[in-house]
C-alpha positions in Angstrom: -28.6 -24.8 -0.8 -27.7 -24.2 -4.5 -27.4 -20.6 -5.6 -28.2 -19.8 -9.2 -27.7 -16.4 -10.8 -31.3 -15.0 -10.3 -31.3 -16.1 -6.6 -27.9 -14.6 -5.9 -28.8 -11.4 -7.7 -32.0 -11.1 -5.7 -30.1 -11.6 -2.4 -27.6 -8.9 -3.5 -30.4 -6.5 -4.2 -32.1 -7.3 -0.9 -29.0 -6.6 1.1 -28.5 -3.3 -0.7 -32.1 -2.4 -0.2 -31.8 -3.1 3.5 -28.7 -1.0 3.8 -30.1 1.9 1.8 -33.3 1.7 3.9 -31.3 1.9 7.0 -29.3 5.0 5.8 -32.5 6.7 4.6 -34.4 5.9 7.8 -31.5 7.1 10.0 -31.3 10.4 8.1 -27.5 10.2 8.0 -27.3 12.0 4.6 -29.7 13.6 2.2 -32.0 11.3 0.2 -30.6 12.4 -3.1 -27.0 11.7 -2.1 -28.0 8.2 -0.8 -29.8 7.2 -4.0 -27.4 8.7 -6.5 -24.0 7.9 -4.9 -24.3 5.3 -2.1 -26.7 2.8 -3.6 -24.9 2.5 -7.0 -21.5 2.1 -5.3 -23.0 -0.6 -3.0 -24.3 -2.4 -6.1 -21.0 -2.2 -7.9 -19.0 -3.4 -4.9 -21.5 -6.3 -4.4 -21.2 -7.3 -8.1 -17.3 -7.2 -8.0 -17.2 -9.2 -4.7 -19.7 -11.7 -6.2 -17.6 -12.1 -9.3 -14.4 -12.6 -7.3 -16.2 -15.1 -5.1 -17.4 -17.1 -8.1 -14.0 -17.3 -9.6 -12.5 -18.3 -6.2 -15.1 -21.0 -5.9 -14.4 -22.3 -9.3 -10.7 -22.4 -8.5 -11.3 -24.3 -5.2 -13.6 -26.7 -7.0 -11.0 -27.7 -9.6 -8.2 -28.2 -7.1 -7.7 -31.7 -5.8 
């Protein structure tokens, strides 16, 4: 399966939404804390991990 940028971004947002929904549903912390602190940090971490993964994939693809 080929992943282009829109498909990969949609998957990242879906994973973050599922995680945020779980935190909100479980009542582990106030809703405002979840939406203002946890969700943005999940998105930033996901974006950084995605960028590192892309660079590693490009490195692996060019090595013979």
